[in-house]
Structures are given as C-alpha cells and as structure tokens.
N, C-alpha and C positions, 0 to 999 in steps of 0.2 A: 905156729900162727900166734903172735901176741896181741893184746888189745890194742896195741899202739899202731897197728896197720889199718888202714881204712877198710871197712867192709867190701866185698868184691861182689859184683852181680854178674850173673850169667844171662844172656839174652841170645837169640838165634842170630841176630844181626851183630856181628863184632864191631861194627863202627861205633853203635850204642854204647858197648861196653867201654871203647876207647876214648870216646868223648866224656863218658863219666870218670874214668881214670885220671885223664889230663886235666880236668877241672881240679880235682884234688891236689894234682901236683901244683898247680897255679895258685890255690887258694893262699898257701904260705907267703907269697910275694906281696900280699895286701895286709899283712899285719905289721903296722907301724909303729914304733915307740914315739910317744907323742912329744917327749923330751929331746930325743936326738933326730928325729925324723927318720931313723935307720930301720930295717925289717927286725921284726921281734914278736915271736908267738905269743909273748905275754902282754902285747901292746893292744892296739884297737883295730878293727877291721876298717880299713878306708881305702879310697882310691884318690892316690896322689895326682893333683893338676897344678901345673905352673908352680912347683915347690911350695904348694899349699896342702894343707890337710885338713878336709872338713868332712866332719861326721854329720851324717844325715838320718834322721829319724826315720823316714819312711822304707829305706834300704836297710837300715839296722835291725828294724822289726821283722822285715821279710827274709832277710839273710838267715836268721835264727832258724827258720823253717828247712834249711838244708845243712847249717852247721850241726843240727842235733845228730845227723847221721855220720859225724867224724868219728865215732869212737873215742870220743873226749881227746881227740888230738888238738881241737880247737874250742875255745870257751865260747859257747852259743849264747852266753848272758851277758858277756864282756861289754858288748857295745850297749845293749838296753841298760846295764847298770850306770853306764857313764851318763845317760840321760836323766835317771832317778837322783844321781850325784849332784846334777846341776839344777834340780828344781827349786824355784823361788819360792819365797815367804808366801806369795799369794797362790801357789800351787802350779805357776806357769812352767811348762816345760817348753823350749824353743824348737823349731824344727832342724836347725843346723847350728853347729858350734865349729869354731876353728880351734883344732885341738892343741896348737901351739899356744895361742894367746888365752886360751880357755874361754873365749868370748862368744856369745851367740852372733850368727851372721843373720841380720835384719836387712830387709829390702823395701824401698819404696812401695812396691806391690804388696808386701806382706809385712807391715811394720811391727805386729804382733809376733812373728814367726812362729804361726800355729801351723801345725802339720796333722795329717790324717791320724785320728786317734785309734790307734791298734794296739796298744800296750796289753790290754788284758787277752786279746786274741792271741798273742804271742806267748804270753804266760800260761794260757790253757794248754797249749801245745807243748811247752816246755815240760809243764808238769806230766805230760802224758808219755813224755820220751824220757823222764829222769826220775819220776815219782817223788820228787822232792816237795813234801808237803810244807816244810819249814819254810821254803822260799816264798810261797805264797803269801804265809803269815807276814813275812818281812816286806814284802813289795806292796802290800794292800794299802799301808797307809800314804804311799806316793800315788797310787792307782786312784784313791778316793780324792785326794787333794786335787790331781789334775783334773778329773771330771768335774769338780766344783768350778775350777777356774773356767773350764769351757762353758758351763752352765752360766755362770755369772757374766761371762765377758761377750759370749755370741748367741745365748738363745734370745729369741724375739717373741713378741707377744703372741704370736700364731702357733708357739710351741716348735718351731723350726729354727735351724741355727744359720747364721749369715756369717760367712768368712771369704776372704778374698779367694779368687778362683784358683790363683797360684799354690794356695796350700796344697792342692791335690797333686802337685808335681807337673800336671799337664799344661807346661809353659805357654806353648803358642797354639793350643787348641781355640777354634773359632767358637769361643763361649763368652760373647760380649754381653754385657748387661746383666751378668748372672749376679743375683743376690743370694738366692738359697741354693748352693750347689747340691745335686743330687748325690755326689759320691761322699762329701763330707757327713751329709745328714745320715746316709746309710752306714757310714762307717761309726758314727755316734751310736746308732742302733746295735751294730756288731758288738761294739765294745761294752755297752750296757749290757747286752745278753751274756757275755762272756764274764762281765764282772758279776751277774747273777750266778754263773755256774761256779766261779771260784769262792762265791759266799757257800754255795752248797758243799764244796770240797771241805771248808772250814767249820761246816755244820753251823753257819751263821745265819739263821733263818731271817733275821731282820735285815741285813745286808742283801741276802738274796731277794727278798721281797722288794725292797727299795729299787734295785736295778732292773728287776723283771718289770716292775711299773714303769720306770722310765723307758724301758725297750718298746713296751706297747704303745705307750704314748706316741713315741716318734715313728713307730711302724704304721699307726692309723693314720697319723698326719701325711706321711709319705704317700701312702695309698689313696687318700682323699683329694690331695693337692697336686701330686706329681704324675700319677698315672693319666695316660691318655688312652682312651678305648679305641679310637677310630685307628690308631697306628699301632697299639699293643706295646707301648713304650713309656718309660719313665724320663721325665725331662727336668731340666734345671727351670727354677722360677725367677723372674725378674722381680723387681721391688715390690711392684703391685700384685704380686702372685700369679703373673701370667705365666703360662708355660712357654718355654722357648723352644724352637723346632728343631735344634740341632740334636742329632742322635751320637752320642760318644760313648765310648766304652765305659765311661763313669756310671752309667745307668746299671751295669752288672754287679756293682757292689751289693745292689738291693737283693740279688739271688745269694749272695753269701750271708747276708742278714737275715735270710729267709723272711723277706718281706711280702713278695708275690705269693697269692694262692696258687693252686696248682694249675688253674685256668690261665692265669697272667704268666706263670712260669713258661708255659707251653708256648705262649705268644712270644716271649723273650727269646726262647729258644729257636723259634722259626727264623727270628732275625739272624741268628748265628747260623742257620743253615741256608741262608740266603744270599748268592753271590753279589747281590745288588747291596746288601746291607753289612753285616759282618762275615759272611760266610766267604771271604776270599780265599784264595788257593792257599796261602798261608796264613791260617787263623790266628788271631784275630786282629784287625785293625783297630788303631785307636779312635778313629774316625769312620761313620759309615760310608760305604763305597758310593751311594749316590749322592752324597753332599758335594755342593759345588766346590767346596774347598779342598776335598779329597785329592790326595796326590799318590801317583803310583810308585814316586821314589820316597814316601814316607813323609817328606818334609815335617820333621819333628812330630808333633802329635795329630797331625792332619793325615794320619793313615799308616804310620809305621807300626811295626807289630813289637810290642815289649815284653819281653819274658814275665816282667813283674804283673802286668795286667793278665796275661795268659794263665799265670798260675791263679790269679784271683777269680778268673771266668770257669777254669777248669775246676776249682775247689766248690764254686757256687753250683756249677752243674751236679756235683756229687751231692750236695744238699738235697737235691731233687731226685736221687736215684739214678741219675742219666750216666750210668758208668760207662756204658759203652762208646757213647758220643765223647766223653771226657778222655777216654783213652785214645780213641780214632784222631782227635784234635791233637792231643799230647804228641802222639807219633808223627803227625803230619808237620807240627811245628818243629819237633827234633829233626826231621829230615831237612829242612830248611836250615836250621841252625848247623847242622853237620856240612851241607853243601858249602856254606860260607866259611867253615873251619877249613875243610879240605876240598878247595875249588879244584876243578879238571885242569884249568891251565897251569902247566908245570911251573911256570915261573912266578906264579902271582901267590905270595903268601896268604894263607888264610888265618882267622881269627874267630873268636867270640866276641860278639858285639852287643851293645846297649840296645839296638834297635834294627829291625829287618824291613825289606820291602814286602808289600802286602800280596802282591802276585807274581813276583820273580825273585831269583835268588840275589842275594847280596845284602849288603849293609844299606840301612837307610841313610838319607841325608837331611839336612835342614838349611832352608835360605838364611843366609846370614850368620850361620854358626858352622865355620869349617871344622870344629872340632867334634861335632855332632855324631852320635853312634860310635862312642868312644870304644876302643878295641879292648880285649881281655877284660870285658866288664864284668868280672866274676860275681859281684856283690848283688847283682839281680839275675844273671844267666845260670848261675848255679841252682836257683829255683827250677829251672827247665832240665838241666843236664843231671842234677842230683835229685832233688824232691820229687819231680815228677816222674821221672825214671822210676824211682823205688815204688812210689805210691801209685802212679797211675799206668805205667807202662808194664811193671811186672806185678803192680796190683797190692802191695802189702800195706795194711794198716796196723799200727802197733801202739798199745797201750800198756805201759808199764805197771802203774798203779793197779789196774784190772788184771794184770798177768794174761792178755791176750794178744794174739797175732791174728788178725783176720785177712784172707788171701782170697780176693776175687779172680779167679781164672777165666778169662773171656775166652779162650782158645787154648786147646794144649799144645804147648810149645816147650822146647827145653828152655827152662828159666828158673830164676831163683835168686837168692842172696847168700852169702856165705861169711860166717865171722862178723855177724853184726852183733855190736856190744849192747847189751840191754841190761844196764845196772849191775856189774859184776857176773853177768851171764852171757857167754857168746852163743849165738843160735846161729844155724844154717838150716835152709829149707829149699830144696831144688826138687823141680820136677823133670823126670828123665823118662825115656822111652826105653824098657828092657823087654828081655824075652817073654816076660810074664805079661806085657803091656804097659801102660804108663802108670809110673810109680812116683810117689813123693818121699825123698829121704830127708830125714831130718835128725839134727844133731843139738844136744843143749846140755848146759851143766846143771840145769834146774828143771823143774817142772814148770809148765805153762799151758795155758788154754788155746787150742787152735782152731778156729773156725775156717772152714774151706767152702767157697761158694764156686761150684763149677759150671760155666756156661749157663748160669741163672736157671739151672735144673737140679742141681744137688748142692744141699747146702747142710754142712754137719759140724758140730762142735766136739772136739775130742780133747782129753787131758794128755799131753805130751810129757812123757816121763823124762828124766836126766839119762844121758847116754844117747847112743844111736837108735834110730828105729826107721822103718819105712812103711809105707802103705800103698796098697794097689787102688787107684781110682776106681776100677770095675767093682770093687769090693764094697764100696762106700754106700 
C-alpha cells in the first residue's frame, strides 16, 4: 500500500464502505484547470455548470474538511488559497469568482459578494490534520484584513452584523425582512473564536486576546437579542431588532459557535428530536417542519436536507458532548443518501445529490429551478460520505500537532480505518472480534498517543509504538 492510495474504511455495512470509495473515485472529475476548463488535479475544485466554472467560498471552505483525508492526493488548501490570492486592498474577499475571467460574481441581492466567514475554522482544522504551523503564519495577514473588512463594512451600532440573507447561501428560505441574520452573526463568532485559537498556536497573546474579546462580544449580543425563551430557539432579527418567527437550520450555527449555555443547548437539541421541528425522518431539514412554507419535496431551502448543513449541525452537537445523537443522525442521513445512490428500481440510475427530501427517499426539488439538487454534487456530499463517515460513524478524531488519535466507540462492531496518512506516517486502527474477545489492532510507522473511549464507560490514553500491536478491550 503506498501513500497515494486513499485510506480505506472498514464498517459492518458494506454499502457505507462502497459509498465512501465511490465518492473518492468521483472527486477527481471536479478538479478543473481554470485556463483550459479541462480536468486537472493541479486545478481547482469546482462544479461546472453551463460551461461556467464558478468557485464558491462556502463550498471551498467546507470541502477542505473531507479533502484532508485524501492522503494528499488532493490539495485541501488549493481553493482556499485562491480566495486569499484574490483579496482586495480593503481586505474584501468575495463569495464567488468566475475562475476563467478571474472576476468576482456579484448579484443585486448581494452587491458586496459577502459570504459566511469561516476561513479561520477551516485553517484550524487544516492545522490539526497537517501540523503545518508555517501556513498559519503565512495566512494570518489575509485573515486579519478580511475580519477588518467585515467589521468596518457590516457591523452595526448594536454590535451585530447586517448582511443580505443570501450571503448564507439559503437562497429561497422564507427569511423576509431579515436585517441581522443569525447564521452570519454566529459565523462571525465562530471565526473570531478560531482566530483566537490560531493566535494561541502562534504564541501571539495579543492576537489571541483581541479575537477572544470579539468572540465574547458577539456571543453576548446573540444571546441577549436573538434567543427566545418561550420557544427555546435563536431567531433572525429585523431592522428594529424584533425577532422574526421563522425557525431555520441557520440557528444551529450558534451551537458550532458554542454560544448557548447547557440549558439553551438542550432546548435546541429538543427541536432536533421533534418530528414537527427538525427531527424529520431524514435529519435535518433546512426549515422547521411546522412552518407553513415547509415542503415535503424540499423546495430548495424550504425543507430540503443539505449535507453541508447536516455536517454543521452534527459538529455543533459534538461541541456539547452529544456524540451518540450525532452518530445516530449521521447514520440515518447516510442511509437516505445511500438509498438515493442505489435506488431499488432497477432501471432508475442513482446519484449523490446536493439536497434530499426530509421524510422520504429521493432528491429534493425546487419551484422555478429545474436544475436544483444538482447531481454528483461531491463538493458538499463528501462531507457526509467521507468526513462524517470517518469522524462520526467510525468515530475517529485526529490531531497531528498533538500526535493524538481519539476513538469514541459507541458500540463494539468490526470497524476502523486502514492506511490513513498522518504526515509521513501511515496508521491503521481496526476493531475485530477474535477468539480472545474484542481486540483493537494497530499499525503505525511512528509513535502516537491513542485515546479510546468505549461505550462511555472506559476511557484510556496509551502511547502506541511504531510497528504492529494489538490490545484486548477487556483488559483495558
């Protein structure tokens, strides 16, 4: 096995393994050379439409969360670096660019081309998957200028940010009269929080403090103005700071930002378990199921289940230690993705889609947009079939700078990962049942620290030497 193969996963349901493998085999089709429009692994990761190649900030940031697992077959920083290279004098980075003309794509709804600010979130993850500290130093000036631009352009007197609702990508969601979108403000908090963490990695106390302060300031305002205690939910605000009553998936960015305290988080989780709210059969719709605009066919952002937003909700659940719910929802979501990839009707071809129906199998639709729920939409579906598969279904969390692998095993099953490249170190971790009971087999070229948490009952950290070794779970 060489480093240029993708890591292999093992799971008791072979369909999950197949969909993971299939995603990797399709990723290469979407690396496009900007000059020629031809496939090229040195190009950019984009989805071609009508012979146009538009690179999208939201998708570029999020796709880095699964590209980091490609054993360096794909450059997980390439798209993000494109955005830094196009930063303007005033710090602006626009949400979309046409990669052939090299110009920003602006619209009447979003004239400044502002997107959800999540670059620092991605950089923090890239650091933990690559241990490249020099990169943080190199990108920090871009990140700081970008945050200054957002601050000077969109921050209002009350300390919250006002941007067009389309900046959130949720194009046809029923969010009229929104002046202060909850998702954009929560993402500003997320970005500030990770800017502070990046400052810590660089041992820059001043930088770390500056962004920590910014984070707490946004957090305080979101909690005081956007939280509604009667319904247990965060809402968008209109121009007069009145809370609007539509419940959308946008509110769950607050959990990823660690804005709710434990009580508020519990109430948000109740909505995720409620079939009349976000607990539909296929979790989680973009609009609450009790909303008059909710559509069983998804109708774009009026109820479709979108892999990018599911990834965000599941990562938010993790922040509050809700690993079992996160895993259960990841598995339920993947079963729906699977059913649509491999439908039972023999003559009907399946695919991976941009959006799915909330209570039945199949891809979502959208009124007035025949192209909606684009097929083979790997740019975001890879979050489900690769990142959630490794991190939430198998349960591995990896940090190279700390030399740690944490494995949360919710139930004993045959599963694991083989030949995952960790910076010039290939590791394999598998749980198997042998004649001696359940055992974990490991192989590594270098020493690392392995923390195993089984069924929330046993937790242990062990140094794993180079070479092969195995441990019996009963002996832990």
